[in-house]
PDB file of N, H, CA, C and O in Angstrom:
ATOM      1  N   MET A   1     -32.696  -7.102  31.812  1.00  0.00           N
ATOM      2  CA  MET A   1     -32.411  -5.839  32.441  1.00  0.00           C
ATOM      3  C   MET A   1     -31.662  -6.003  33.757  1.00  0.00           C
ATOM      4  O   MET A   1     -31.044  -5.044  34.219  1.00  0.00           O
ATOM      5  N   SER A   2     -31.692  -7.156  34.367  1.00  0.00           N
ATOM      6  H   SER A   2     -32.194  -7.935  33.992  1.00  0.00           H
ATOM      7  CA  SER A   2     -31.005  -7.331  35.644  1.00  0.00           C
ATOM      8  C   SER A   2     -29.492  -7.219  35.503  1.00  0.00           C
ATOM      9  O   SER A   2     -28.804  -6.948  36.487  1.00  0.00           O
ATOM     10  N   TYR A   3     -28.959  -7.424  34.292  1.00  0.00           N
ATOM     11  H   TYR A   3     -29.518  -7.644  33.492  1.00  0.00           H
ATOM     12  CA  TYR A   3     -27.516  -7.333  34.095  1.00  0.00           C
ATOM     13  C   TYR A   3     -27.039  -5.901  33.904  1.00  0.00           C
ATOM     14  O   TYR A   3     -25.834  -5.657  33.955  1.00  0.00           O
ATOM     15  N   LEU A   4     -27.931  -4.951  33.688  1.00  0.00           N
ATOM     16  H   LEU A   4     -28.910  -5.150  33.647  1.00  0.00           H
ATOM     17  CA  LEU A   4     -27.514  -3.573  33.491  1.00  0.00           C
ATOM     18  C   LEU A   4     -26.741  -3.031  34.680  1.00  0.00           C
ATOM     19  O   LEU A   4     -25.843  -2.206  34.512  1.00  0.00           O
ATOM     20  N   THR A   5     -27.077  -3.482  35.870  1.00  0.00           N
ATOM     21  H   THR A   5     -27.806  -4.152  36.007  1.00  0.00           H
ATOM     22  CA  THR A   5     -26.365  -3.011  37.061  1.00  0.00           C
ATOM     23  C   THR A   5     -24.963  -3.605  37.148  1.00  0.00           C
ATOM     24  O   THR A   5     -24.153  -3.141  37.950  1.00  0.00           O
ATOM     25  N   ARG A   6     -24.657  -4.625  36.339  1.00  0.00           N
ATOM     26  H   ARG A   6     -25.315  -5.003  35.687  1.00  0.00           H
ATOM     27  CA  ARG A   6     -23.354  -5.269  36.382  1.00  0.00           C
ATOM     28  C   ARG A   6     -22.422  -4.792  35.274  1.00  0.00           C
ATOM     29  O   ARG A   6     -21.300  -5.289  35.170  1.00  0.00           O
ATOM     30  N   LEU A   7     -22.857  -3.836  34.439  1.00  0.00           N
ATOM     31  H   LEU A   7     -23.768  -3.433  34.524  1.00  0.00           H
ATOM     32  CA  LEU A   7     -22.005  -3.330  33.375  1.00  0.00           C
ATOM     33  C   LEU A   7     -20.757  -2.694  33.961  1.00  0.00           C
ATOM     34  O   LEU A   7     -20.822  -1.989  34.968  1.00  0.00           O
ATOM     35  N   ALA A   8     -19.633  -2.942  33.333  1.00  0.00           N
ATOM     36  H   ALA A   8     -19.580  -3.514  32.515  1.00  0.00           H
ATOM     37  CA  ALA A   8     -18.366  -2.367  33.780  1.00  0.00           C
ATOM     38  C   ALA A   8     -17.649  -1.749  32.588  1.00  0.00           C
ATOM     39  O   ALA A   8     -17.801  -2.206  31.455  1.00  0.00           O
ATOM     40  N   LEU A   9     -16.876  -0.722  32.849  1.00  0.00           N
ATOM     41  H   LEU A   9     -16.752  -0.352  33.769  1.00  0.00           H
ATOM     42  CA  LEU A   9     -16.100  -0.112  31.783  1.00  0.00           C
ATOM     43  C   LEU A   9     -14.962  -1.034  31.384  1.00  0.00           C
ATOM     44  O   LEU A   9     -14.433  -1.764  32.223  1.00  0.00           O
ATOM     45  N   PRO A  10     -14.578  -1.012  30.113  1.00  0.00           N
ATOM     46  CA  PRO A  10     -13.509  -1.895  29.655  1.00  0.00           C
ATOM     47  C   PRO A  10     -12.142  -1.447  30.139  1.00  0.00           C
ATOM     48  O   PRO A  10     -11.929  -0.285  30.483  1.00  0.00           O
ATOM     49  N   ASN A  11     -11.246  -2.378  30.156  1.00  0.00           N
ATOM     50  H   ASN A  11     -11.419  -3.323  29.876  1.00  0.00           H
ATOM     51  CA  ASN A  11      -9.855  -2.119  30.507  1.00  0.00           C
ATOM     52  C   ASN A  11      -9.047  -2.170  29.209  1.00  0.00           C
ATOM     53  O   ASN A  11      -9.106  -3.173  28.498  1.00  0.00           O
ATOM     54  N   ALA A  12      -8.304  -1.131  28.887  1.00  0.00           N
ATOM     55  H   ALA A  12      -8.255  -0.316  29.464  1.00  0.00           H
ATOM     56  CA  ALA A  12      -7.578  -1.044  27.614  1.00  0.00           C
ATOM     57  C   ALA A  12      -6.545  -2.158  27.449  1.00  0.00           C
ATOM     58  O   ALA A  12      -6.214  -2.524  26.322  1.00  0.00           O
ATOM     59  N   GLU A  13      -6.036  -2.695  28.544  1.00  0.00           N
ATOM     60  H   GLU A  13      -6.305  -2.398  29.460  1.00  0.00           H
ATOM     61  CA  GLU A  13      -5.020  -3.746  28.467  1.00  0.00           C
ATOM     62  C   GLU A  13      -5.632  -5.138  28.406  1.00  0.00           C
ATOM     63  O   GLU A  13      -4.905  -6.126  28.299  1.00  0.00           O
ATOM     64  N   ASP A  14      -6.924  -5.230  28.470  1.00  0.00           N
ATOM     65  H   ASP A  14      -7.514  -4.428  28.557  1.00  0.00           H
ATOM     66  CA  ASP A  14      -7.628  -6.502  28.488  1.00  0.00           C
ATOM     67  C   ASP A  14      -7.739  -7.078  27.075  1.00  0.00           C
ATOM     68  O   ASP A  14      -7.843  -6.330  26.102  1.00  0.00           O
ATOM     69  N   THR A  15      -7.716  -8.383  26.967  1.00  0.00           N
ATOM     70  H   THR A  15      -7.632  -8.991  27.757  1.00  0.00           H
ATOM     71  CA  THR A  15      -7.912  -9.045  25.681  1.00  0.00           C
ATOM     72  C   THR A  15      -9.056 -10.033  25.793  1.00  0.00           C
ATOM     73  O   THR A  15      -9.432 -10.433  26.895  1.00  0.00           O
ATOM     74  N   ILE A  16      -9.611 -10.426  24.658  1.00  0.00           N
ATOM     75  H   ILE A  16      -9.305 -10.101  23.763  1.00  0.00           H
ATOM     76  CA  ILE A  16     -10.679 -11.419  24.641  1.00  0.00           C
ATOM     77  C   ILE A  16     -10.035 -12.792  24.760  1.00  0.00           C
ATOM     78  O   ILE A  16      -9.171 -13.155  23.962  1.00  0.00           O
ATOM     79  N   GLY A  17     -10.466 -13.555  25.768  1.00  0.00           N
ATOM     80  H   GLY A  17     -11.168 -13.261  26.417  1.00  0.00           H
ATOM     81  CA  GLY A  17      -9.870 -14.860  26.017  1.00  0.00           C
ATOM     82  C   GLY A  17     -10.267 -15.914  25.010  1.00  0.00           C
ATOM     83  O   GLY A  17      -9.399 -16.547  24.408  1.00  0.00           O
ATOM     84  N   TYR A  18     -11.547 -16.117  24.812  1.00  0.00           N
ATOM     85  H   TYR A  18     -12.252 -15.604  25.301  1.00  0.00           H
ATOM     86  CA  TYR A  18     -12.037 -17.134  23.890  1.00  0.00           C
ATOM     87  C   TYR A  18     -13.434 -16.722  23.426  1.00  0.00           C
ATOM     88  O   TYR A  18     -14.418 -17.033  24.097  1.00  0.00           O
ATOM     89  N   PRO A  19     -13.541 -16.023  22.283  1.00  0.00           N
ATOM     90  CA  PRO A  19     -14.844 -15.550  21.800  1.00  0.00           C
ATOM     91  C   PRO A  19     -15.654 -16.698  21.220  1.00  0.00           C
ATOM     92  O   PRO A  19     -15.429 -17.103  20.079  1.00  0.00           O
ATOM     93  N   ARG A  20     -16.583 -17.220  21.986  1.00  0.00           N
ATOM     94  H   ARG A  20     -16.765 -16.892  22.912  1.00  0.00           H
ATOM     95  CA  ARG A  20     -17.328 -18.418  21.587  1.00  0.00           C
ATOM     96  C   ARG A  20     -18.544 -18.095  20.724  1.00  0.00           C
ATOM     97  O   ARG A  20     -18.868 -18.864  19.819  1.00  0.00           O
ATOM     98  N   ALA A  21     -19.228 -16.971  20.980  1.00  0.00           N
ATOM     99  H   ALA A  21     -18.964 -16.346  21.715  1.00  0.00           H
ATOM    100  CA  ALA A  21     -20.431 -16.625  20.219  1.00  0.00           C
ATOM    101  C   ALA A  21     -20.524 -15.109  20.061  1.00  0.00           C
ATOM    102  O   ALA A  21     -20.005 -14.348  20.876  1.00  0.00           O
ATOM    103  N   VAL A  22     -21.203 -14.692  18.985  1.00  0.00           N
ATOM    104  H   VAL A  22     -21.625 -15.311  18.322  1.00  0.00           H
ATOM    105  CA  VAL A  22     -21.409 -13.277  18.697  1.00  0.00           C
ATOM    106  C   VAL A  22     -22.866 -13.072  18.303  1.00  0.00           C
ATOM    107  O   VAL A  22     -23.439 -13.888  17.581  1.00  0.00           O
ATOM    108  N   ALA A  23     -23.463 -11.979  18.779  1.00  0.00           N
ATOM    109  H   ALA A  23     -22.997 -11.317  19.366  1.00  0.00           H
ATOM    110  CA  ALA A  23     -24.827 -11.610  18.389  1.00  0.00           C
ATOM    111  C   ALA A  23     -24.870 -10.089  18.246  1.00  0.00           C
ATOM    112  O   ALA A  23     -24.133  -9.370  18.920  1.00  0.00           O
ATOM    113  N   ALA A  24     -25.741  -9.612  17.360  1.00  0.00           N
ATOM    114  H   ALA A  24     -26.340 -10.196  16.812  1.00  0.00           H
ATOM    115  CA  ALA A  24     -25.868  -8.172  17.142  1.00  0.00           C
ATOM    116  C   ALA A  24     -27.303  -7.732  17.385  1.00  0.00           C
ATOM    117  O   ALA A  24     -28.252  -8.461  17.095  1.00  0.00           O
ATOM    118  N   ASP A  25     -27.442  -6.536  17.919  1.00  0.00           N
ATOM    119  H   ASP A  25     -26.671  -5.944  18.155  1.00  0.00           H
ATOM    120  CA  ASP A  25     -28.755  -5.925  18.117  1.00  0.00           C
ATOM    121  C   ASP A  25     -28.979  -4.959  16.954  1.00  0.00           C
ATOM    122  O   ASP A  25     -28.335  -3.911  16.901  1.00  0.00           O
ATOM    123  N   PRO A  26     -29.882  -5.289  16.018  1.00  0.00           N
ATOM    124  CA  PRO A  26     -30.073  -4.436  14.843  1.00  0.00           C
ATOM    125  C   PRO A  26     -30.639  -3.056  15.177  1.00  0.00           C
ATOM    126  O   PRO A  26     -30.472  -2.126  14.388  1.00  0.00           O
ATOM    127  N   TRP A  27     -31.294  -2.900  16.308  1.00  0.00           N
ATOM    128  H   TRP A  27     -31.430  -3.656  16.949  1.00  0.00           H
ATOM    129  CA  TRP A  27     -31.883  -1.614  16.678  1.00  0.00           C
ATOM    130  C   TRP A  27     -30.853  -0.636  17.199  1.00  0.00           C
ATOM    131  O   TRP A  27     -30.880   0.545  16.850  1.00  0.00           O
ATOM    132  N   THR A  28     -29.940  -1.119  18.035  1.00  0.00           N
ATOM    133  H   THR A  28     -29.918  -2.077  18.319  1.00  0.00           H
ATOM    134  CA  THR A  28     -28.934  -0.232  18.622  1.00  0.00           C
ATOM    135  C   THR A  28     -27.590  -0.301  17.894  1.00  0.00           C
ATOM    136  O   THR A  28     -26.762   0.600  18.027  1.00  0.00           O
ATOM    137  N   GLY A  29     -27.379  -1.366  17.130  1.00  0.00           N
ATOM    138  H   GLY A  29     -28.052  -2.098  17.022  1.00  0.00           H
ATOM    139  CA  GLY A  29     -26.108  -1.564  16.455  1.00  0.00           C
ATOM    140  C   GLY A  29     -25.043  -2.151  17.353  1.00  0.00           C
ATOM    141  O   GLY A  29     -23.894  -2.290  16.934  1.00  0.00           O
ATOM    142  N   GLU A  30     -25.394  -2.497  18.576  1.00  0.00           N
ATOM    143  H   GLU A  30     -26.328  -2.384  18.916  1.00  0.00           H
ATOM    144  CA  GLU A  30     -24.427  -3.070  19.507  1.00  0.00           C
ATOM    145  C   GLU A  30     -24.128  -4.524  19.145  1.00  0.00           C
ATOM    146  O   GLU A  30     -24.987  -5.257  18.656  1.00  0.00           O
ATOM    147  N   ILE A  31     -22.888  -4.911  19.401  1.00  0.00           N
ATOM    148  H   ILE A  31     -22.190  -4.315  19.799  1.00  0.00           H
ATOM    149  CA  ILE A  31     -22.428  -6.274  19.133  1.00  0.00           C
ATOM    150  C   ILE A  31     -22.040  -6.895  20.468  1.00  0.00           C
ATOM    151  O   ILE A  31     -21.296  -6.296  21.244  1.00  0.00           O
ATOM    152  N   PHE A  32     -22.544  -8.093  20.733  1.00  0.00           N
ATOM    153  H   PHE A  32     -23.149  -8.580  20.103  1.00  0.00           H
ATOM    154  CA  PHE A  32     -22.312  -8.803  21.982  1.00  0.00           C
ATOM    155  C   PHE A  32     -21.437 -10.029  21.708  1.00  0.00           C
ATOM    156  O   PHE A  32     -21.708 -10.796  20.784  1.00  0.00           O
ATOM    157  N   VAL A  33     -20.394 -10.206  22.510  1.00  0.00           N
ATOM    158  H   VAL A  33     -20.174  -9.583  23.260  1.00  0.00           H
ATOM    159  CA  VAL A  33     -19.461 -11.315  22.335  1.00  0.00           C
ATOM    160  C   VAL A  33     -19.343 -12.079  23.649  1.00  0.00           C
ATOM    161  O   VAL A  33     -19.074 -11.488  24.694  1.00  0.00           O
ATOM    162  N   CYS A  34     -19.544 -13.389  23.592  1.00  0.00           N
ATOM    163  H   CYS A  34     -19.762 -13.869  22.742  1.00  0.00           H
ATOM    164  CA  CYS A  34     -19.318 -14.239  24.768  1.00  0.00           C
ATOM    165  C   CYS A  34     -17.827 -14.523  24.873  1.00  0.00           C
ATOM    166  O   CYS A  34     -17.237 -15.086  23.951  1.00  0.00           O
ATOM    167  N   ASP A  35     -17.225 -14.147  25.965  1.00  0.00           N
ATOM    168  H   ASP A  35     -17.705 -13.690  26.714  1.00  0.00           H
ATOM    169  CA  ASP A  35     -15.826 -14.468  26.232  1.00  0.00           C
ATOM    170  C   ASP A  35     -15.828 -15.596  27.257  1.00  0.00           C
ATOM    171  O   ASP A  35     -15.870 -15.366  28.465  1.00  0.00           O
ATOM    172  N   THR A  36     -15.782 -16.815  26.744  1.00  0.00           N
ATOM    173  H   THR A  36     -15.748 -17.002  25.762  1.00  0.00           H
ATOM    174  CA  THR A  36     -15.920 -18.002  27.588  1.00  0.00           C
ATOM    175  C   THR A  36     -14.795 -18.122  28.608  1.00  0.00           C
ATOM    176  O   THR A  36     -15.046 -18.434  29.772  1.00  0.00           O
ATOM    177  N   ARG A  37     -13.578 -17.884  28.190  1.00  0.00           N
ATOM    178  H   ARG A  37     -13.374 -17.631  27.244  1.00  0.00           H
ATOM    179  CA  ARG A  37     -12.425 -18.060  29.091  1.00  0.00           C
ATOM    180  C   ARG A  37     -12.460 -17.090  30.263  1.00  0.00           C
ATOM    181  O   ARG A  37     -12.063 -17.447  31.372  1.00  0.00           O
ATOM    182  N   ARG A  38     -12.932 -15.865  30.032  1.00  0.00           N
ATOM    183  H   ARG A  38     -13.255 -15.575  29.131  1.00  0.00           H
ATOM    184  CA  ARG A  38     -12.946 -14.872  31.099  1.00  0.00           C
ATOM    185  C   ARG A  38     -14.331 -14.686  31.729  1.00  0.00           C
ATOM    186  O   ARG A  38     -14.534 -13.755  32.508  1.00  0.00           O
ATOM    187  N   SER A  39     -15.273 -15.556  31.400  1.00  0.00           N
ATOM    188  H   SER A  39     -15.108 -16.312  30.766  1.00  0.00           H
ATOM    189  CA  SER A  39     -16.620 -15.555  31.997  1.00  0.00           C
ATOM    190  C   SER A  39     -17.269 -14.169  31.972  1.00  0.00           C
ATOM    191  O   SER A  39     -17.565 -13.582  33.013  1.00  0.00           O
ATOM    192  N   ARG A  40     -17.479 -13.667  30.764  1.00  0.00           N
ATOM    193  H   ARG A  40     -17.239 -14.143  29.918  1.00  0.00           H
ATOM    194  CA  ARG A  40     -18.101 -12.352  30.631  1.00  0.00           C
ATOM    195  C   ARG A  40     -18.714 -12.212  29.243  1.00  0.00           C
ATOM    196  O   ARG A  40     -18.457 -13.008  28.340  1.00  0.00           O
ATOM    197  N   ILE A  41     -19.527 -11.180  29.105  1.00  0.00           N
ATOM    198  H   ILE A  41     -19.736 -10.533  29.839  1.00  0.00           H
ATOM    199  CA  ILE A  41     -20.084 -10.804  27.816  1.00  0.00           C
ATOM    200  C   ILE A  41     -19.585  -9.392  27.519  1.00  0.00           C
ATOM    201  O   ILE A  41     -19.725  -8.488  28.343  1.00  0.00           O
ATOM    202  N   LEU A  42     -19.008  -9.214  26.344  1.00  0.00           N
ATOM    203  H   LEU A  42     -18.894  -9.948  25.675  1.00  0.00           H
ATOM    204  CA  LEU A  42     -18.462  -7.930  25.928  1.00  0.00           C
ATOM    205  C   LEU A  42     -19.447  -7.233  25.007  1.00  0.00           C
ATOM    206  O   LEU A  42     -20.138  -7.885  24.224  1.00  0.00           O
ATOM    207  N   ILE A  43     -19.515  -5.911  25.097  1.00  0.00           N
ATOM    208  H   ILE A  43     -18.953  -5.381  25.733  1.00  0.00           H
ATOM    209  CA  ILE A  43     -20.439  -5.140  24.271  1.00  0.00           C
ATOM    210  C   ILE A  43     -19.645  -4.092  23.491  1.00  0.00           C
ATOM    211  O   ILE A  43     -18.903  -3.298  24.069  1.00  0.00           O
ATOM    212  N   PHE A  44     -19.814  -4.107  22.177  1.00  0.00           N
ATOM    213  H   PHE A  44     -20.417  -4.752  21.707  1.00  0.00           H
ATOM    214  CA  PHE A  44     -19.159  -3.158  21.285  1.00  0.00           C
ATOM    215  C   PHE A  44     -20.220  -2.321  20.581  1.00  0.00           C
ATOM    216  O   PHE A  44     -21.365  -2.754  20.454  1.00  0.00           O
ATOM    217  N   ASP A  45     -19.848  -1.122  20.122  1.00  0.00           N
ATOM    218  H   ASP A  45     -18.917  -0.770  20.226  1.00  0.00           H
ATOM    219  CA  ASP A  45     -20.792  -0.308  19.366  1.00  0.00           C
ATOM    220  C   ASP A  45     -20.653  -0.616  17.875  1.00  0.00           C
ATOM    221  O   ASP A  45     -19.843  -1.458  17.486  1.00  0.00           O
ATOM    222  N   ARG A  46     -21.438   0.058  17.046  1.00  0.00           N
ATOM    223  H   ARG A  46     -22.096   0.742  17.362  1.00  0.00           H
ATOM    224  CA  ARG A  46     -21.438  -0.235  15.612  1.00  0.00           C
ATOM    225  C   ARG A  46     -20.127   0.123  14.919  1.00  0.00           C
ATOM    226  O   ARG A  46     -19.894  -0.313  13.792  1.00  0.00           O
ATOM    227  N   GLU A  47     -19.255   0.916  15.576  1.00  0.00           N
ATOM    228  H   GLU A  47     -19.444   1.271  16.492  1.00  0.00           H
ATOM    229  CA  GLU A  47     -17.929   1.219  15.037  1.00  0.00           C
ATOM    230  C   GLU A  47     -16.860   0.299  15.626  1.00  0.00           C
ATOM    231  O   GLU A  47     -15.665   0.558  15.483  1.00  0.00           O
ATOM    232  N   ASN A  48     -17.288  -0.764  16.282  1.00  0.00           N
ATOM    233  H   ASN A  48     -18.258  -0.975  16.398  1.00  0.00           H
ATOM    234  CA  ASN A  48     -16.408  -1.765  16.892  1.00  0.00           C
ATOM    235  C   ASN A  48     -15.618  -1.240  18.081  1.00  0.00           C
ATOM    236  O   ASN A  48     -14.568  -1.792  18.412  1.00  0.00           O
ATOM    237  N   LEU A  49     -16.098  -0.187  18.731  1.00  0.00           N
ATOM    238  H   LEU A  49     -16.950   0.262  18.462  1.00  0.00           H
ATOM    239  CA  LEU A  49     -15.449   0.306  19.941  1.00  0.00           C
ATOM    240  C   LEU A  49     -15.981  -0.459  21.147  1.00  0.00           C
ATOM    241  O   LEU A  49     -17.184  -0.694  21.256  1.00  0.00           O
ATOM    242  N   PHE A  50     -15.102  -0.839  22.034  1.00  0.00           N
ATOM    243  H   PHE A  50     -14.124  -0.648  21.946  1.00  0.00           H
ATOM    244  CA  PHE A  50     -15.427  -1.601  23.229  1.00  0.00           C
ATOM    245  C   PHE A  50     -16.152  -0.685  24.205  1.00  0.00           C
ATOM    246  O   PHE A  50     -15.560   0.276  24.697  1.00  0.00           O
ATOM    247  N   LEU A  51     -17.418  -0.960  24.494  1.00  0.00           N
ATOM    248  H   LEU A  51     -17.899  -1.741  24.094  1.00  0.00           H
ATOM    249  CA  LEU A  51     -18.216  -0.119  25.380  1.00  0.00           C
ATOM    250  C   LEU A  51     -18.234  -0.599  26.822  1.00  0.00           C
ATOM    251  O   LEU A  51     -17.829   0.124  27.732  1.00  0.00           O
ATOM    252  N   TYR A  52     -18.711  -1.834  27.026  1.00  0.00           N
ATOM    253  H   TYR A  52     -19.041  -2.422  26.287  1.00  0.00           H
ATOM    254  CA  TYR A  52     -18.931  -2.370  28.367  1.00  0.00           C
ATOM    255  C   TYR A  52     -18.641  -3.854  28.382  1.00  0.00           C
ATOM    256  O   TYR A  52     -18.492  -4.496  27.342  1.00  0.00           O
ATOM    257  N   GLN A  53     -18.565  -4.381  29.593  1.00  0.00           N
ATOM    258  H   GLN A  53     -18.686  -3.860  30.438  1.00  0.00           H
ATOM    259  CA  GLN A  53     -18.534  -5.826  29.776  1.00  0.00           C
ATOM    260  C   GLN A  53     -19.496  -6.195  30.899  1.00  0.00           C
ATOM    261  O   GLN A  53     -19.677  -5.434  31.849  1.00  0.00           O
ATOM    262  N   ILE A  54     -20.099  -7.351  30.783  1.00  0.00           N
ATOM    263  H   ILE A  54     -19.952  -7.969  30.011  1.00  0.00           H
ATOM    264  CA  ILE A  54     -20.948  -7.892  31.837  1.00  0.00           C
ATOM    265  C   ILE A  54     -20.155  -9.052  32.439  1.00  0.00           C
ATOM    266  O   ILE A  54     -20.081 -10.123  31.837  1.00  0.00           O
ATOM    267  N   PRO A  55     -19.568  -8.855  33.602  1.00  0.00           N
ATOM    268  CA  PRO A  55     -18.759  -9.918  34.187  1.00  0.00           C
ATOM    269  C   PRO A  55     -19.615 -11.060  34.728  1.00  0.00           C
ATOM    270  O   PRO A  55     -20.691 -10.842  35.285  1.00  0.00           O
ATOM    271  N   GLY A  56     -19.119 -12.268  34.553  1.00  0.00           N
ATOM    272  H   GLY A  56     -18.245 -12.445  34.100  1.00  0.00           H
ATOM    273  CA  GLY A  56     -19.801 -13.441  35.100  1.00  0.00           C
ATOM    274  C   GLY A  56     -19.481 -13.592  36.564  1.00  0.00           C
ATOM    275  O   GLY A  56     -19.109 -12.631  37.237  1.00  0.00           O
ATOM    276  N   GLY A  57     -19.625 -14.787  37.044  1.00  0.00           N
ATOM    277  H   GLY A  57     -19.927 -15.568  36.497  1.00  0.00           H
ATOM    278  CA  GLY A  57     -19.371 -15.046  38.455  1.00  0.00           C
ATOM    279  C   GLY A  57     -20.374 -16.046  38.962  1.00  0.00           C
ATOM    280  O   GLY A  57     -20.547 -17.115  38.376  1.00  0.00           O
ATOM    281  N   ARG A  58     -21.035 -15.710  40.044  1.00  0.00           N
ATOM    282  H   ARG A  58     -20.895 -14.842  40.520  1.00  0.00           H
ATOM    283  CA  ARG A  58     -22.036 -16.625  40.598  1.00  0.00           C
ATOM    284  C   ARG A  58     -23.253 -16.767  39.701  1.00  0.00           C
ATOM    285  O   ARG A  58     -23.867 -17.833  39.669  1.00  0.00           O
ATOM    286  N   VAL A  59     -23.617 -15.717  38.971  1.00  0.00           N
ATOM    287  H   VAL A  59     -23.118 -14.851  38.998  1.00  0.00           H
ATOM    288  CA  VAL A  59     -24.821 -15.741  38.143  1.00  0.00           C
ATOM    289  C   VAL A  59     -24.618 -16.596  36.897  1.00  0.00           C
ATOM    290  O   VAL A  59     -25.490 -17.387  36.535  1.00  0.00           O
ATOM    291  N   PHE A  60     -23.484 -16.441  36.249  1.00  0.00           N
ATOM    292  H   PHE A  60     -22.776 -15.799  36.543  1.00  0.00           H
ATOM    293  CA  PHE A  60     -23.142 -17.290  35.113  1.00  0.00           C
ATOM    294  C   PHE A  60     -21.621 -17.367  34.988  1.00  0.00           C
ATOM    295  O   PHE A  60     -20.900 -16.474  35.434  1.00  0.00           O
ATOM    296  N   SER A  61     -21.159 -18.435  34.381  1.00  0.00           N
ATOM    297  H   SER A  61     -21.745 -19.160  34.019  1.00  0.00           H
ATOM    298  CA  SER A  61     -19.723 -18.574  34.127  1.00  0.00           C
ATOM    299  C   SER A  61     -19.540 -19.273  32.791  1.00  0.00           C
ATOM    300  O   SER A  61     -20.350 -20.111  32.396  1.00  0.00           O
ATOM    301  N   ALA A  62     -18.473 -18.920  32.108  1.00  0.00           N
ATOM    302  H   ALA A  62     -17.814 -18.239  32.429  1.00  0.00           H
ATOM    303  CA  ALA A  62     -18.101 -19.509  30.825  1.00  0.00           C
ATOM    304  C   ALA A  62     -19.275 -19.511  29.833  1.00  0.00           C
ATOM    305  O   ALA A  62     -19.683 -20.581  29.382  1.00  0.00           O
ATOM    306  N   PRO A  63     -19.829 -18.331  29.481  1.00  0.00           N
ATOM    307  CA  PRO A  63     -20.949 -18.295  28.546  1.00  0.00           C
ATOM    308  C   PRO A  63     -20.528 -18.837  27.176  1.00  0.00           C
ATOM    309  O   PRO A  63     -19.436 -18.537  26.694  1.00  0.00           O
ATOM    310  N   VAL A  64     -21.392 -19.628  26.561  1.00  0.00           N
ATOM    311  H   VAL A  64     -22.279 -19.871  26.953  1.00  0.00           H
ATOM    312  CA  VAL A  64     -21.086 -20.220  25.265  1.00  0.00           C
ATOM    313  C   VAL A  64     -22.019 -19.767  24.157  1.00  0.00           C
ATOM    314  O   VAL A  64     -21.741 -20.015  22.984  1.00  0.00           O
ATOM    315  N   ASP A  65     -23.127 -19.103  24.502  1.00  0.00           N
ATOM    316  H   ASP A  65     -23.352 -18.901  25.455  1.00  0.00           H
ATOM    317  CA  ASP A  65     -24.071 -18.652  23.500  1.00  0.00           C
ATOM    318  C   ASP A  65     -24.887 -17.498  24.055  1.00  0.00           C
ATOM    319  O   ASP A  65     -24.989 -17.331  25.270  1.00  0.00           O
ATOM    320  N   LEU A  66     -25.468 -16.703  23.169  1.00  0.00           N
ATOM    321  H   LEU A  66     -25.385 -16.838  22.182  1.00  0.00           H
ATOM    322  CA  LEU A  66     -26.341 -15.620  23.591  1.00  0.00           C
ATOM    323  C   LEU A  66     -27.271 -15.253  22.453  1.00  0.00           C
ATOM    324  O   LEU A  66     -27.044 -15.622  21.301  1.00  0.00           O
ATOM    325  N   ALA A  67     -28.316 -14.524  22.791  1.00  0.00           N
ATOM    326  H   ALA A  67     -28.500 -14.224  23.727  1.00  0.00           H
ATOM    327  CA  ALA A  67     -29.303 -14.064  21.807  1.00  0.00           C
ATOM    328  C   ALA A  67     -29.746 -12.655  22.182  1.00  0.00           C
ATOM    329  O   ALA A  67     -29.792 -12.296  23.359  1.00  0.00           O
ATOM    330  N   VAL A  68     -30.067 -11.875  21.177  1.00  0.00           N
ATOM    331  H   VAL A  68     -30.029 -12.166  20.221  1.00  0.00           H
ATOM    332  CA  VAL A  68     -30.523 -10.505  21.398  1.00  0.00           C
ATOM    333  C   VAL A  68     -31.922 -10.386  20.849  1.00  0.00           C
ATOM    334  O   VAL A  68     -32.524  -9.314  20.919  1.00  0.00           O
TER     335      VAL A  68
END
């Protein structure tokens, strides 16, 4: 829950740098993607629409795996 305050709206011109891992939340239908090159976690809805991103930085960088 500490990352909820770091959610950011997506930028339409942004691309995924290097999608290293993917996980899905069966309850919400959200899909989480680790973007290792851009140090962030991307969140999509069940229709594959880009919802939010959790930017890395001091807390984490270059995520390679995740679990829901």
